[in-house]
Jmol script that loads the backbone (N, CA, C; Angstrom):
load data "model"
ATOM      1  N   UNK A   1     -10.857  11.234  -9.199  1.00  0.00           N
ATOM      2  CA  UNK A   1     -12.204  11.107  -8.527  1.00  0.00           C
ATOM      3  C   UNK A   1     -11.684   9.285  -8.680  1.00  0.00           C
ATOM      4  N   UNK A   2     -12.986   8.949  -7.596  1.00  0.00           N
ATOM      5  CA  UNK A   2     -12.817   7.555  -7.869  1.00  0.00           C
ATOM      6  C   UNK A   2     -13.320   6.947  -9.025  1.00  0.00           C
ATOM      7  N   UNK A   3     -13.269   5.475  -8.720  1.00  0.00           N
ATOM      8  CA  UNK A   3     -13.816   4.864 -10.556  1.00  0.00           C
ATOM      9  C   UNK A   3     -14.702   3.744  -9.628  1.00  0.00           C
ATOM     10  N   UNK A   4     -15.659   3.729 -10.766  1.00  0.00           N
ATOM     11  CA  UNK A   4     -16.861   3.209 -10.906  1.00  0.00           C
ATOM     12  C   UNK A   4     -16.862   2.168 -11.740  1.00  0.00           C
ATOM     13  N   UNK A   5     -17.288   0.941 -11.120  1.00  0.00           N
ATOM     14  CA  UNK A   5     -17.879  -0.920 -11.827  1.00  0.00           C
ATOM     15  C   UNK A   5     -19.409  -0.304 -12.528  1.00  0.00           C
ATOM     16  N   UNK A   6     -19.421  -0.914 -14.155  1.00  0.00           N
ATOM     17  CA  UNK A   6     -20.556  -0.038 -14.503  1.00  0.00           C
ATOM     18  C   UNK A   6     -21.385  -2.084 -14.618  1.00  0.00           C
ATOM     19  N   UNK A   7     -22.934  -2.124 -14.725  1.00  0.00           N
ATOM     20  CA  UNK A   7     -23.745  -2.796 -15.034  1.00  0.00           C
ATOM     21  C   UNK A   7     -23.115  -4.138 -15.918  1.00  0.00           C
ATOM     22  N   UNK A   8     -21.840  -3.403 -16.909  1.00  0.00           N
ATOM     23  CA  UNK A   8     -21.504  -4.745 -17.866  1.00  0.00           C
ATOM     24  C   UNK A   8     -20.383  -5.614 -17.224  1.00  0.00           C
ATOM     25  N   UNK A   9     -20.540  -5.420 -15.874  1.00  0.00           N
ATOM     26  CA  UNK A   9     -19.465  -6.495 -15.568  1.00  0.00           C
ATOM     27  C   UNK A   9     -19.662  -7.537 -15.452  1.00  0.00           C
ATOM     28  N   UNK A  10     -19.014  -8.524 -15.470  1.00  0.00           N
ATOM     29  CA  UNK A  10     -19.274 -10.325 -15.581  1.00  0.00           C
ATOM     30  C   UNK A  10     -18.865 -10.900 -14.408  1.00  0.00           C
ATOM     31  N   UNK A  11     -18.537 -10.264 -13.356  1.00  0.00           N
ATOM     32  CA  UNK A  11     -17.742 -10.903 -12.021  1.00  0.00           C
ATOM     33  C   UNK A  11     -16.371 -11.655 -12.188  1.00  0.00           C
ATOM     34  N   UNK A  12     -16.044 -11.574 -13.261  1.00  0.00           N
ATOM     35  CA  UNK A  12     -14.762 -12.295 -13.668  1.00  0.00           C
ATOM     36  C   UNK A  12     -13.593 -12.379 -12.826  1.00  0.00           C
ATOM     37  N   UNK A  13     -13.744 -11.439 -11.485  1.00  0.00           N
ATOM     38  CA  UNK A  13     -12.828 -11.678 -10.600  1.00  0.00           C
ATOM     39  C   UNK A  13     -11.107 -11.238 -10.412  1.00  0.00           C
ATOM     40  N   UNK A  14     -11.658 -10.476 -11.686  1.00  0.00           N
ATOM     41  CA  UNK A  14      -9.896 -10.212 -12.123  1.00  0.00           C
ATOM     42  C   UNK A  14      -9.323  -8.766 -11.430  1.00  0.00           C
ATOM     43  N   UNK A  15     -10.754  -7.848 -11.140  1.00  0.00           N
ATOM     44  CA  UNK A  15      -9.853  -6.529 -10.422  1.00  0.00           C
ATOM     45  C   UNK A  15      -9.893  -6.681  -9.321  1.00  0.00           C
ATOM     46  N   UNK A  16     -10.420  -7.382  -7.915  1.00  0.00           N
ATOM     47  CA  UNK A  16     -10.684  -6.979  -6.602  1.00  0.00           C
ATOM     48  C   UNK A  16      -9.187  -7.551  -6.287  1.00  0.00           C
ATOM     49  N   UNK A  17      -8.413  -8.738  -7.213  1.00  0.00           N
ATOM     50  CA  UNK A  17      -7.535  -8.857  -6.521  1.00  0.00           C
ATOM     51  C   UNK A  17      -6.028  -8.091  -6.691  1.00  0.00           C
ATOM     52  N   UNK A  18      -5.962  -6.809  -7.865  1.00  0.00           N
ATOM     53  CA  UNK A  18      -5.621  -6.119  -8.372  1.00  0.00           C
ATOM     54  C   UNK A  18      -5.426  -4.755  -7.410  1.00  0.00           C
ATOM     55  N   UNK A  19      -6.082  -4.577  -6.843  1.00  0.00           N
ATOM     56  CA  UNK A  19      -6.772  -3.113  -6.436  1.00  0.00           C
ATOM     57  C   UNK A  19      -5.453  -3.269  -5.407  1.00  0.00           C
ATOM     58  N   UNK A  20      -4.683  -2.176  -4.892  1.00  0.00           N
ATOM     59  CA  UNK A  20      -3.714  -2.109  -4.235  1.00  0.00           C
ATOM     60  C   UNK A  20      -4.396  -1.189  -2.418  1.00  0.00           C
ATOM     61  N   UNK A  21      -5.857  -0.684  -2.881  1.00  0.00           N
ATOM     62  CA  UNK A  21      -6.081  -0.003  -1.767  1.00  0.00           C
ATOM     63  C   UNK A  21      -7.266  -0.891  -0.951  1.00  0.00           C
ATOM     64  N   UNK A  22      -7.532  -1.943  -1.408  1.00  0.00           N
ATOM     65  CA  UNK A  22      -8.131  -2.855  -1.125  1.00  0.00           C
ATOM     66  C   UNK A  22      -9.938  -2.624  -0.830  1.00  0.00           C
ATOM     67  N   UNK A  23     -10.132  -1.373  -2.398  1.00  0.00           N
ATOM     68  CA  UNK A  23     -11.112  -0.701  -2.525  1.00  0.00           C
ATOM     69  C   UNK A  23     -12.235  -1.423  -3.452  1.00  0.00           C
ATOM     70  N   UNK A  24     -12.065  -2.702  -3.851  1.00  0.00           N
ATOM     71  CA  UNK A  24     -12.866  -3.313  -4.735  1.00  0.00           C
ATOM     72  C   UNK A  24     -13.420  -4.637  -3.783  1.00  0.00           C
ATOM     73  N   UNK A  25     -14.876  -4.880  -3.841  1.00  0.00           N
ATOM     74  CA  UNK A  25     -15.464  -5.818  -3.326  1.00  0.00           C
ATOM     75  C   UNK A  25     -16.269  -6.274  -4.033  1.00  0.00           C
ATOM     76  N   UNK A  26     -16.937  -7.373  -3.503  1.00  0.00           N
ATOM     77  CA  UNK A  26     -17.934  -8.183  -4.209  1.00  0.00           C
ATOM     78  C   UNK A  26     -19.697  -7.486  -3.896  1.00  0.00           C
ATOM     79  N   UNK A  27     -20.314  -6.711  -4.702  1.00  0.00           N
ATOM     80  CA  UNK A  27     -21.256  -6.218  -3.609  1.00  0.00           C
ATOM     81  C   UNK A  27     -22.872  -6.991  -4.526  1.00  0.00           C
ATOM     82  N   UNK A  28     -23.964  -6.372  -4.404  1.00  0.00           N
ATOM     83  CA  UNK A  28     -25.168  -7.535  -4.281  1.00  0.00           C
ATOM     84  C   UNK A  28     -25.396  -8.525  -5.615  1.00  0.00           C
ATOM     85  N   UNK A  29     -24.789  -8.050  -6.847  1.00  0.00           N
ATOM     86  CA  UNK A  29     -24.670  -8.139  -8.205  1.00  0.00           C
ATOM     87  C   UNK A  29     -23.357  -8.157  -8.839  1.00  0.00           C
ATOM     88  N   UNK A  30     -22.609  -7.200  -8.566  1.00  0.00           N
ATOM     89  CA  UNK A  30     -21.612  -7.134  -9.268  1.00  0.00           C
ATOM     90  C   UNK A  30     -20.030  -6.882  -8.659  1.00  0.00           C
ATOM     91  N   UNK A  31     -19.207  -6.888  -8.760  1.00  0.00           N
ATOM     92  CA  UNK A  31     -18.190  -5.631  -7.828  1.00  0.00           C
ATOM     93  C   UNK A  31     -18.064  -4.526  -7.735  1.00  0.00           C
ATOM     94  N   UNK A  32     -17.975  -3.938  -6.563  1.00  0.00           N
ATOM     95  CA  UNK A  32     -18.005  -2.332  -6.325  1.00  0.00           C
ATOM     96  C   UNK A  32     -17.092  -1.607  -5.663  1.00  0.00           C
ATOM     97  N   UNK A  33     -16.765  -0.595  -6.190  1.00  0.00           N
ATOM     98  CA  UNK A  33     -15.501   0.559  -5.661  1.00  0.00           C
ATOM     99  C   UNK A  33     -15.549   1.431  -4.804  1.00  0.00           C
ATOM    100  N   UNK A  34     -15.278   1.030  -3.404  1.00  0.00           N
ATOM    101  CA  UNK A  34     -15.473   1.986  -1.962  1.00  0.00           C
ATOM    102  C   UNK A  34     -14.991   3.660  -2.645  1.00  0.00           C
ATOM    103  N   UNK A  35     -15.587   4.281  -3.142  1.00  0.00           N
ATOM    104  CA  UNK A  35     -14.552   5.851  -3.611  1.00  0.00           C
ATOM    105  C   UNK A  35     -14.395   6.127  -2.381  1.00  0.00           C
ATOM    106  N   UNK A  36     -14.300   5.898  -1.159  1.00  0.00           N
ATOM    107  CA  UNK A  36     -13.458   6.519   0.099  1.00  0.00           C
ATOM    108  C   UNK A  36     -11.939   5.776   0.062  1.00  0.00           C
ATOM    109  N   UNK A  37     -11.653   4.493  -0.481  1.00  0.00           N
ATOM    110  CA  UNK A  37     -10.691   3.911  -0.693  1.00  0.00           C
ATOM    111  C   UNK A  37      -9.792   4.390  -1.601  1.00  0.00           C
ATOM    112  N   UNK A  38     -10.626   4.332  -2.846  1.00  0.00           N
ATOM    113  CA  UNK A  38     -10.296   4.416  -4.660  1.00  0.00           C
ATOM    114  C   UNK A  38      -9.282   5.533  -4.524  1.00  0.00           C
ATOM    115  N   UNK A  39      -8.083   5.237  -4.979  1.00  0.00           N
ATOM    116  CA  UNK A  39      -7.471   6.340  -5.655  1.00  0.00           C
ATOM    117  C   UNK A  39      -6.440   6.780  -6.868  1.00  0.00           C
ATOM    118  N   UNK A  40      -7.576   5.483  -7.809  1.00  0.00           N
ATOM    119  CA  UNK A  40      -7.551   5.447  -9.120  1.00  0.00           C
ATOM    120  C   UNK A  40      -5.602   5.157  -9.311  1.00  0.00           C
ATOM    121  N   UNK A  41      -5.096   4.206  -8.512  1.00  0.00           N
ATOM    122  CA  UNK A  41      -4.029   3.687  -8.111  1.00  0.00           C
ATOM    123  C   UNK A  41      -2.522   4.948  -8.243  1.00  0.00           C
ATOM    124  N   UNK A  42      -3.189   6.015  -7.989  1.00  0.00           N
ATOM    125  CA  UNK A  42      -1.968   7.433  -7.801  1.00  0.00           C
ATOM    126  C   UNK A  42      -1.603   6.584  -6.190  1.00  0.00           C
ATOM    127  N   UNK A  43      -0.197   6.607  -6.474  1.00  0.00           N
ATOM    128  CA  UNK A  43       0.738   6.585  -5.250  1.00  0.00           C
ATOM    129  C   UNK A  43       1.008   5.109  -5.496  1.00  0.00           C
ATOM    130  N   UNK A  44       0.938   4.630  -6.156  1.00  0.00           N
ATOM    131  CA  UNK A  44       1.076   2.734  -6.619  1.00  0.00           C
ATOM    132  C   UNK A  44       1.659   2.395  -7.900  1.00  0.00           C
ATOM    133  N   UNK A  45       0.587   3.005  -9.197  1.00  0.00           N
ATOM    134  CA  UNK A  45       1.230   2.840 -10.294  1.00  0.00           C
ATOM    135  C   UNK A  45       0.884   3.818 -11.071  1.00  0.00           C
ATOM    136  N   UNK A  46       1.198   3.997 -12.515  1.00  0.00           N
ATOM    137  CA  UNK A  46       0.662   4.876 -13.504  1.00  0.00           C
ATOM    138  C   UNK A  46      -0.629   5.094 -13.951  1.00  0.00           C
ATOM    139  N   UNK A  47      -1.448   3.864 -14.143  1.00  0.00           N
ATOM    140  CA  UNK A  47      -2.899   3.708 -14.599  1.00  0.00           C
ATOM    141  C   UNK A  47      -3.264   2.736 -13.659  1.00  0.00           C
ATOM    142  N   UNK A  48      -4.300   2.858 -13.352  1.00  0.00           N
ATOM    143  CA  UNK A  48      -5.506   1.832 -12.686  1.00  0.00           C
ATOM    144  C   UNK A  48      -5.644   0.812 -12.625  1.00  0.00           C
ATOM    145  N   UNK A  49      -5.068  -0.179 -12.457  1.00  0.00           N
ATOM    146  CA  UNK A  49      -4.931  -1.538 -12.626  1.00  0.00           C
ATOM    147  C   UNK A  49      -6.047  -2.115 -12.521  1.00  0.00           C
ATOM    148  N   UNK A  50      -7.206  -1.440 -12.153  1.00  0.00           N
ATOM    149  CA  UNK A  50      -8.466  -2.867 -12.243  1.00  0.00           C
ATOM    150  C   UNK A  50      -9.121  -2.471 -13.957  1.00  0.00           C
ATOM    151  N   UNK A  51      -8.258  -1.155 -14.247  1.00  0.00           N
ATOM    152  CA  UNK A  51      -9.253  -0.763 -15.504  1.00  0.00           C
ATOM    153  C   UNK A  51      -8.142  -1.823 -16.627  1.00  0.00           C
ATOM    154  N   UNK A  52      -6.937  -2.090 -16.258  1.00  0.00           N
ATOM    155  CA  UNK A  52      -6.192  -2.904 -17.097  1.00  0.00           C
ATOM    156  C   UNK A  52      -6.336  -4.033 -17.280  1.00  0.00           C
ATOM    157  N   UNK A  53      -6.947  -4.793 -16.175  1.00  0.00           N
ATOM    158  CA  UNK A  53      -6.910  -5.808 -16.376  1.00  0.00           C
ATOM    159  C   UNK A  53      -8.498  -6.439 -16.829  1.00  0.00           C
ATOM    160  N   UNK A  54      -9.173  -5.746 -16.598  1.00  0.00           N
ATOM    161  CA  UNK A  54     -10.641  -6.075 -16.897  1.00  0.00           C
ATOM    162  C   UNK A  54     -11.004  -6.369 -17.996  1.00  0.00           C
ATOM    163  N   UNK A  55     -11.426  -7.687 -18.711  1.00  0.00           N
ATOM    164  CA  UNK A  55     -11.475  -8.133 -20.141  1.00  0.00           C
ATOM    165  C   UNK A  55     -12.690  -7.296 -20.796  1.00  0.00           C
ATOM    166  N   UNK A  56     -13.925  -6.582 -20.209  1.00  0.00           N
ATOM    167  CA  UNK A  56     -14.624  -6.016 -20.739  1.00  0.00           C
ATOM    168  C   UNK A  56     -14.421  -4.217 -21.034  1.00  0.00           C
ATOM    169  N   UNK A  57     -14.339  -3.913 -22.350  1.00  0.00           N
ATOM    170  CA  UNK A  57     -13.877  -2.111 -22.517  1.00  0.00           C
ATOM    171  C   UNK A  57     -14.836  -1.512 -21.875  1.00  0.00           C
ATOM    172  N   UNK A  58     -14.526  -0.561 -20.892  1.00  0.00           N
ATOM    173  CA  UNK A  58     -15.268   0.563 -20.707  1.00  0.00           C
ATOM    174  C   UNK A  58     -16.123  -0.225 -19.720  1.00  0.00           C
ATOM    175  N   UNK A  59     -15.956  -0.537 -18.793  1.00  0.00           N
ATOM    176  CA  UNK A  59     -16.480  -1.471 -17.413  1.00  0.00           C
ATOM    177  C   UNK A  59     -16.228  -0.908 -16.437  1.00  0.00           C
ATOM    178  N   UNK A  60     -15.037  -0.061 -16.166  1.00  0.00           N
ATOM    179  CA  UNK A  60     -14.696   0.387 -15.342  1.00  0.00           C
ATOM    180  C   UNK A  60     -14.207   2.018 -15.363  1.00  0.00           C
ATOM    181  N   UNK A  61     -14.929   2.614 -15.086  1.00  0.00           N
ATOM    182  CA  UNK A  61     -14.896   4.065 -15.674  1.00  0.00           C
ATOM    183  C   UNK A  61     -14.825   5.048 -14.698  1.00  0.00           C
ATOM    184  N   UNK A  62     -14.322   6.481 -14.626  1.00  0.00           N
ATOM    185  CA  UNK A  62     -14.564   7.461 -13.781  1.00  0.00           C
ATOM    186  C   UNK A  62     -15.806   7.568 -13.229  1.00  0.00           C
ATOM    187  N   UNK A  63     -15.976   7.808 -12.252  1.00  0.00           N
ATOM    188  CA  UNK A  63     -17.477   8.216 -11.519  1.00  0.00           C
ATOM    189  C   UNK A  63     -17.462   9.669 -11.387  1.00  0.00           C
ATOM    190  N   UNK A  64     -18.570  10.087 -12.367  1.00  0.00           N
ATOM    191  CA  UNK A  64     -19.318  11.210 -12.628  1.00  0.00           C
ATOM    192  C   UNK A  64     -19.689  11.870 -10.903  1.00  0.00           C
ATOM    193  N   UNK A  65     -19.867  11.335  -9.959  1.00  0.00           N
ATOM    194  CA  UNK A  65     -20.071  11.408  -9.275  1.00  0.00           C
ATOM    195  C   UNK A  65     -18.806  11.552  -7.814  1.00  0.00           C
ATOM    196  N   UNK A  66     -18.011  11.636  -8.339  1.00  0.00           N
ATOM    197  CA  UNK A  66     -16.527  11.565  -6.974  1.00  0.00           C
ATOM    198  C   UNK A  66     -16.007  12.162  -7.696  1.00  0.00           C
ATOM    199  N   UNK A  67     -15.884  13.427  -8.144  1.00  0.00           N
ATOM    200  CA  UNK A  67     -14.812  13.949  -8.863  1.00  0.00           C
ATOM    201  C   UNK A  67     -13.475  14.988  -7.955  1.00  0.00           C
ATOM    202  N   UNK A  68     -12.125  13.868  -8.357  1.00  0.00           N
ATOM    203  CA  UNK A  68     -11.215  14.032  -7.585  1.00  0.00           C
ATOM    204  C   UNK A  68     -10.202  14.771  -8.332  1.00  0.00           C
ATOM    205  N   UNK A  69      -9.425  15.868  -8.209  1.00  0.00           N
ATOM    206  CA  UNK A  69      -8.144  15.947  -8.749  1.00  0.00           C
ATOM    207  C   UNK A  69      -7.153  15.436  -8.476  1.00  0.00           C
ATOM    208  N   UNK A  70      -5.849  15.413  -8.962  1.00  0.00           N
ATOM    209  CA  UNK A  70      -5.092  14.333  -8.872  1.00  0.00           C
ATOM    210  C   UNK A  70      -4.304  14.347  -7.693  1.00  0.00           C
ATOM    211  N   UNK A  71      -4.340  15.452  -7.080  1.00  0.00           N
ATOM    212  CA  UNK A  71      -3.905  16.629  -5.682  1.00  0.00           C
ATOM    213  C   UNK A  71      -4.696  16.066  -4.521  1.00  0.00           C
ATOM    214  N   UNK A  72      -6.087  15.341  -4.915  1.00  0.00           N
ATOM    215  CA  UNK A  72      -6.735  14.925  -3.506  1.00  0.00           C
ATOM    216  C   UNK A  72      -6.400  13.602  -3.963  1.00  0.00           C
ATOM    217  N   UNK A  73      -6.294  13.045  -5.114  1.00  0.00           N
ATOM    218  CA  UNK A  73      -6.195  11.827  -5.098  1.00  0.00           C
ATOM    219  C   UNK A  73      -4.880  11.143  -3.942  1.00  0.00           C
ATOM    220  N   UNK A  74      -3.684  12.014  -4.453  1.00  0.00           N
ATOM    221  CA  UNK A  74      -2.401  11.981  -3.925  1.00  0.00           C
ATOM    222  C   UNK A  74      -2.702  12.130  -2.433  1.00  0.00           C
ATOM    223  N   UNK A  75      -3.193  12.767  -2.052  1.00  0.00           N
ATOM    224  CA  UNK A  75      -3.415  12.995  -0.468  1.00  0.00           C
ATOM    225  C   UNK A  75      -4.613  12.052   0.203  1.00  0.00           C
ATOM    226  N   UNK A  76      -5.319  11.431  -0.739  1.00  0.00           N
ATOM    227  CA  UNK A  76      -6.206  10.114  -0.092  1.00  0.00           C
ATOM    228  C   UNK A  76      -5.349   9.049   0.582  1.00  0.00           C
ATOM    229  N   UNK A  77      -4.182   9.306  -0.467  1.00  0.00           N
ATOM    230  CA  UNK A  77      -3.148   7.898  -0.511  1.00  0.00           C
ATOM    231  C   UNK A  77      -2.331   8.175   0.714  1.00  0.00           C
ATOM    232  N   UNK A  78      -1.616   9.539   0.727  1.00  0.00           N
ATOM    233  CA  UNK A  78      -1.027   9.677   1.482  1.00  0.00           C
ATOM    234  C   UNK A  78      -1.768   9.684   3.178  1.00  0.00           C
ATOM    235  N   UNK A  79      -2.865   9.991   3.298  1.00  0.00           N
ATOM    236  CA  UNK A  79      -3.583  10.037   4.446  1.00  0.00           C
ATOM    237  C   UNK A  79      -3.892   8.203   5.066  1.00  0.00           C
ATOM    238  N   UNK A  80      -4.200   7.316   3.827  1.00  0.00           N
ATOM    239  CA  UNK A  80      -4.474   6.011   4.145  1.00  0.00           C
ATOM    240  C   UNK A  80      -3.264   5.447   4.498  1.00  0.00           C
ATOM    241  N   UNK A  81      -1.902   5.467   3.751  1.00  0.00           N
ATOM    242  CA  UNK A  81      -0.522   5.270   3.921  1.00  0.00           C
ATOM    243  C   UNK A  81       0.519   6.009   4.871  1.00  0.00           C
ATOM    244  N   UNK A  82       0.121   6.572   5.017  1.00  0.00           N
ATOM    245  CA  UNK A  82       1.600   7.660   6.038  1.00  0.00           C
ATOM    246  C   UNK A  82       1.101   8.551   7.245  1.00  0.00           C
ATOM    247  N   UNK A  83      -0.387   8.165   7.283  1.00  0.00           N
ATOM    248  CA  UNK A  83      -0.877   8.901   8.329  1.00  0.00           C
ATOM    249  C   UNK A  83      -0.146   8.555   9.505  1.00  0.00           C
ATOM    250  N   UNK A  84       0.418   7.541   9.904  1.00  0.00           N
ATOM    251  CA  UNK A  84       1.070   7.138  10.942  1.00  0.00           C
ATOM    252  C   UNK A  84       2.645   7.760  11.220  1.00  0.00           C
ATOM    253  N   UNK A  85       3.197   8.271   9.916  1.00  0.00           N
ATOM    254  CA  UNK A  85       4.554   8.241   9.745  1.00  0.00           C
ATOM    255  C   UNK A  85       4.484  10.408   9.535  1.00  0.00           C
ATOM    256  N   UNK A  86       2.989  11.179   9.475  1.00  0.00           N
ATOM    257  CA  UNK A  86       3.563  12.375   9.579  1.00  0.00           C
ATOM    258  C   UNK A  86       3.423  12.661  10.875  1.00  0.00           C
TER     259      UNK A  86
END
end "model"
wireframe off; spacefill off
backbone 0.3
color backbone group
């Protein structure tokens, strides 16, 4: 599943540069995560780096509206980064 930034976000700018998929951008009030680009760092890191660097606990959570398996996240990664190699 993709991740979601909750309204607890304080716009500290820590998460956006850490995202290897460029899935995080500033929204109207707080940062947002593009569910089409978020792989929860599958293919890059063992844990989502945005969650790791966020200074506010439980601000970046799994989005219950974007449920995906590890296999689906991996496939999304493969399509984004290796489609030209297939």
